[in-house]
C-alpha positions in Angstrom: -0.1 -0.1 -0.1 3.0 2.7 0.6 3.4 5.4 2.8 0.0 7.3 2.9 1.3 10.3 4.7 4.1 10.4 1.9 1.4 9.9 -0.8 -0.5 12.6 0.5 2.2 15.1 0.8 3.1 14.5 -3.0 -0.4 15.2 -4.0 -0.7 18.2 -1.9 2.5 19.4 -3.8 1.3 18.7 -7.1 -2.1 20.4 -6.5 -0.3 23.5 -5.4 1.7 23.8 -8.4 -1.0 23.4 -10.6 -3.1 25.8 -8.8 -0.1 28.1 -8.8 0.5 27.9 -12.4 -3.4 28.8 -13.4 -4.0 31.4 -10.4 -4.6 35.0 -12.0 -7.3 36.6 -9.6 -6.8 37.5 -6.2 -9.2 34.6 -5.2 -7.4 31.8 -7.1 -3.8 33.4 -5.4 -5.5 33.0 -1.9 -6.5 29.4 -3.1 -2.8 28.8 -3.9 -1.6 30.1 -0.4 -4.0 27.8 1.2 -2.8 24.6 -0.6 0.7 25.5 -0.1 0.0 25.7 3.5 -1.6 22.3 3.4 1.3 21.0 1.4 3.6 22.2 3.9 1.9 20.6 6.8 1.5 17.3 4.8 5.4 17.2 4.1 6.1 17.8 7.9 3.7 15.0 8.8 5.1 12.7 6.2 8.9 13.5 6.8 9.1 11.6 10.6 6.8 8.3 9.1 9.3 8.1 6.1 12.1 6.0 5.1 15.7 7.8 4.1 14.9 7.6 0.5 11.3 9.3 0.8 12.8 12.2 3.3 15.3 12.9 0.6 12.3 13.5 -2.1 10.0 15.1 0.6 13.2 17.4 0.9 12.8 18.1 -3.1 9.0 18.6 -2.8 9.8 21.3 0.1 12.3 23.1 -2.3 9.4 22.7 -5.1 7.3 24.7 -2.5 9.9 27.1 -1.5 10.3 27.9 -5.3 6.4 28.7 -5.8 6.5 31.4 -2.8 9.8 33.0 -4.1 8.3 33.2 -7.5 4.8 34.0 -7.3 3.0 36.2 -4.6 1.9 33.0 -2.7 3.4 33.7 0.7 
């Protein structure tokens, strides 16, 4: 079945990235901010319950979120 927390974190990061790509209005940008926060929370939850390899990938996902917040007005 795999690590559900890891999968949830991966999906949350993907959702945040997709929303960020399409965000044009202030309401859409607010939705991106909320999804980024959800993704950060999911990453934190998953990290402590993951293997070393998964933790490395979670770190990469965290970098992706960081890039979203620095590239756009999503922080």
